[in-house]
C-alpha positions in Angstrom: -18.1 -28.6 41.7 -20.7 -26.7 39.6 -22.4 -25.7 42.9 -19.2 -24.3 44.4 -18.3 -22.3 41.4 -21.9 -21.0 40.9 -21.5 -18.6 43.8 -18.6 -16.9 42.2 -20.3 -14.0 40.3 -17.6 -11.4 40.0 -13.9 -10.8 40.6 -11.5 -7.8 40.5 -8.2 -8.4 38.7 -5.0 -6.4 38.3 -2.2 -6.4 35.8 1.1 -7.7 37.3 4.6 -6.6 36.6 5.0 -9.8 34.6 2.2 -8.5 32.3 -0.1 -11.3 33.4 -3.5 -10.7 35.2 -3.9 -11.8 38.8 -7.1 -11.9 41.0 -7.3 -9.5 43.9 -10.9 -10.0 45.1 -13.7 -12.5 44.5 -17.4 -12.6 45.4 -16.8 -16.0 47.1 -13.8 -15.6 49.4 -14.8 -18.7 51.4 -14.1 -21.2 48.7 -11.7 -19.2 46.6 -8.2 -18.3 47.8 -6.8 -15.2 45.9 -3.2 -15.8 47.1 -1.4 -16.4 43.8 -4.7 -16.9 41.9 -4.2 -16.1 38.2 -6.6 -15.5 35.4 -6.2 -15.8 31.6 -6.9 -12.7 29.5 -8.6 -12.7 26.1 -5.3 -12.7 24.1 -4.0 -15.6 26.0 -7.2 -17.5 25.7 -7.1 -17.2 21.9 -3.6 -18.5 21.9 -4.4 -21.5 24.0 -7.3 -22.4 21.7 -5.0 -22.1 18.7 -2.5 -24.5 20.4 -5.3 -27.0 21.1 -6.3 -27.2 17.4 -3.6 -29.7 16.4 -4.7 -32.0 19.3 -8.1 -32.5 17.8 -6.7 -35.4 15.7 -5.4 -37.0 18.8 -8.6 -37.0 20.9 -8.9 -33.4 22.2 -12.3 -32.8 23.7 -13.5 -29.2 23.6 -16.0 -29.8 26.4 -13.3 -30.8 28.8 -11.6 -27.5 28.1 -14.7 -25.4 28.6 -15.7 -27.3 31.8 -12.3 -26.3 33.4 -12.9 -22.5 33.1 -15.3 -19.9 34.3 -15.7 -17.1 31.7 -15.9 -13.4 32.6 -16.3 -10.2 30.6 -15.1 -6.7 31.6 -17.8 -4.8 33.6 -16.0 -1.6 34.6 -12.8 -0.2 35.9 -12.5 -0.7 39.7 -9.6 1.6 40.3 -6.3 2.5 38.7 -4.8 -0.7 37.2 -7.7 -2.8 38.4 -10.9 -3.9 36.6 -14.0 -5.6 37.7 -15.1 -8.7 35.7 -18.7 -10.1 35.5 -19.3 -13.8 35.1 -21.1 -14.8 31.9 -22.4 -18.1 30.4 -20.8 -17.7 27.0 -18.8 -20.4 25.3 -15.1 -19.8 25.3 -14.8 -21.1 21.7 -17.9 -19.5 20.3 -18.3 -16.2 22.0 -17.9 -12.9 20.1 -16.9 -11.1 23.2 -13.3 -10.9 24.5 -13.5 -13.1 27.6 -11.3 -13.6 30.6 -11.3 -17.2 31.8 -10.6 -18.3 35.3 -9.4 -21.9 35.9 -11.7 -23.8 38.3 -9.1 -24.7 40.9 -11.3 -25.0 44.0 -10.3 -28.7 44.0 -6.9 -28.6 42.4 -6.4 -32.4 42.6 -9.7 -33.9 41.3 -11.5 -30.8 39.9 -12.2 -30.0 36.2 -9.0 -28.1 35.8 -7.0 -31.1 37.0 -8.9 -33.2 34.5 -8.0 -30.8 31.7 -4.3 -30.9 32.5 -4.3 -34.7 32.4 -6.4 -34.6 29.1 -4.0 -32.2 27.4 -1.0 -34.1 28.5 -2.3 -37.4 27.0 -3.2 -35.7 23.7 0.2 -34.0 23.5 2.0 -37.4 24.1 0.0 -39.0 21.3 1.0 -36.2 19.0 4.7 -36.4 19.8 4.8 -40.2 19.4 3.2 -39.7 16.0 5.5 -36.9 14.9 8.8 -38.4 16.2 10.2 -41.9 15.9 11.4 -42.4 19.4 13.5 -45.5 20.3 10.9 -46.0 23.1 7.5 -44.4 23.0 7.1 -41.3 25.2 4.8 -41.8 28.2 2.5 -39.5 30.1 4.4 -40.2 33.3 7.7 -39.0 31.8 6.1 -35.8 30.6 4.4 -35.1 33.9 7.6 -35.7 35.9 9.6 -33.3 33.7 6.9 -30.6 34.0 6.5 -31.1 37.7 10.3 -30.7 38.1 10.1 -27.3 36.5 7.2 -26.2 38.6 8.9 -27.2 41.8 11.9 -25.1 40.8 9.6 -22.1 40.5 8.0 -22.8 43.9 11.3 -23.1 45.6 12.2 -19.6 44.2 8.9 -18.3 45.6 7.4 -17.7 42.2 3.7 -18.3 41.6 3.1 -20.2 38.3 0.6 -18.5 36.1 -2.1 -20.8 34.8 -1.3 -19.7 31.2 2.3 -20.7 31.6 1.2 -24.0 33.1 -0.9 -24.8 30.1 1.6 -23.7 27.5 4.3 -25.9 29.2 2.1 -28.9 28.2 0.9 -27.7 24.8 4.5 -26.7 23.7 6.3 -29.6 25.4 8.9 -31.3 23.2 11.6 -33.8 24.6 15.1 -32.4 24.8 17.0 -32.9 21.6 14.0 -32.8 19.4 12.4 -29.9 17.5 8.9 -30.4 16.3 9.1 -27.5 13.8 12.3 -28.8 12.2 10.9 -32.3 11.9 7.7 -31.1 10.2 9.7 -28.9 7.9 11.8 -31.9 6.8 8.8 -34.0 6.1 7.1 -31.3 4.1 10.3 -30.8 2.0 10.5 -34.5 1.3 7.0 -34.6 -0.1 7.5 -31.7 -2.5 9.0 -33.4 -5.6 8.9 -30.3 -7.7 10.5 -28.0 -5.1 13.0 -25.6 -6.6 16.4 -24.9 -5.2 16.8 -21.4 -4.1 20.1 -19.8 -5.4 20.4 -17.9 -2.2 20.9 -21.2 -0.3 23.8 -22.2 -2.6 27.4 -21.5 -1.3 29.3 -18.6 -2.8 32.1 -19.5 -5.2 35.3 -17.5 -5.1 36.7 -16.0 -8.3 39.7 -18.3 -8.2 37.4 -21.4 -7.9 35.1 -20.1 -10.6 38.0 -19.7 -13.0 39.3 -23.1 -12.2 35.9 -24.6 -12.9 35.8 -22.9 -16.3 39.2 -24.2 -17.2 38.5 -27.7 -16.1 38.1 -29.8 -19.3 36.3 -32.6 -17.5 33.4 -30.2 -16.7 32.8 -29.1 -20.3 30.1 -30.5 -22.6 31.1 -32.1 -25.9 29.5 -29.2 -27.8 31.7 -26.7 -25.9 34.7 -28.8 -26.8 33.8 -28.8 -30.5 33.2 -25.1 -30.5 36.5 -24.6 -28.7 38.3 -26.8 -31.4 36.6 -24.7 -34.2 37.7 -21.5 -32.6 41.3 -22.8 -32.2 41.7 -23.9 -35.9 41.9 -20.5 -37.6 44.0 -19.2 -34.8 46.5 -22.0 -35.4 46.5 -21.4 -39.2 47.1 -17.8 -38.7 49.9 -18.6 -36.3 51.7 -20.8 -38.8 51.7 -17.9 -41.4 53.1 -15.6 -38.8 55.7 -18.0 -37.8 56.8 -18.5 -41.5 57.0 -14.7 -41.9 59.1 -14.4 -38.8 61.4 -17.1 -39.9 62.0 -15.4 -43.3 62.7 -12.1 -41.5 65.1 -13.8 -39.2 66.9 -15.4 -42.2 67.2 -12.1 -44.0 68.6 -10.4 -40.9 71.1 -13.2 -40.4 72.3 -12.8 -44.0 72.8 -9.2 -43.5 74.7 -9.8 -40.3 76.9 -12.3 -42.1 77.8 -9.8 -44.8 78.7 -7.2 -42.3 80.8 -9.4 -40.1 82.7 -11.4 -42.8 85.9 -9.5 -43.9 85.9 -8.7 -47.6 88.9 -10.0 -49.6 91.0 -7.2 -51.2 91.5 -7.4 -54.9 95.1 -7.7 -56.1 96.2 -4.6 -58.0 96.7 -5.1 -61.7 100.3 -5.5 -62.8 101.9 -2.4 -64.2 102.6 -2.4 -67.9 106.2 -2.0 -68.8 107.2 0.7 -71.0 
């Protein structure tokens, strides 16, 4: 395989309507078929390397990744919308240059890129089985069958699958009904004993409910009840005095009313003295 790819010295690529780069010409047209041949740009390469980082704890081998790609750097602009790439020997992980990487798909069944796909799938399955508690452990065959089904749907529609999308499908794969980000967030929250509750996450309380809570005696502290009793005492005393004064005023008014309504008895005239 190394001998077949050594002849490939340069290639000309173009930016497609899908914003991915595709190969138009190669220096070795005998072994390389450019029909639907895609290439990964520097931005996509950096993203793939980032996605591979969590897999290092599950057996990811950097050498397998590098063996699956041929690195290129930009040499010059070939024509409008097309650039010529020159092959280099730099490491994809260690190079300071922004490199394009072409998957070695001359032997798409037993070549180094096929080995990488199998390697990444096994590492991803190990990670998922560690993160999620499945009733039955996830298997490599189950993941491959599901990924192959999606690829076949694209082929039926006549769409060429870009190698970047093919790799991301493996590195981002999560079984239906599971969300890796949510599960990791719940585990992180559970380990933070001193986590503070954000008031913004609390439900809003309506004014009526707030007033009902304030008037609910069962929700008051003992100190609040004692203060409430102390505040009520002087009010009660003052209220008794006011009530007594009101009663006296009512009695006086009633006496006046009795005097006005009760008819006064006429005095008998004094008898006249006889002469």
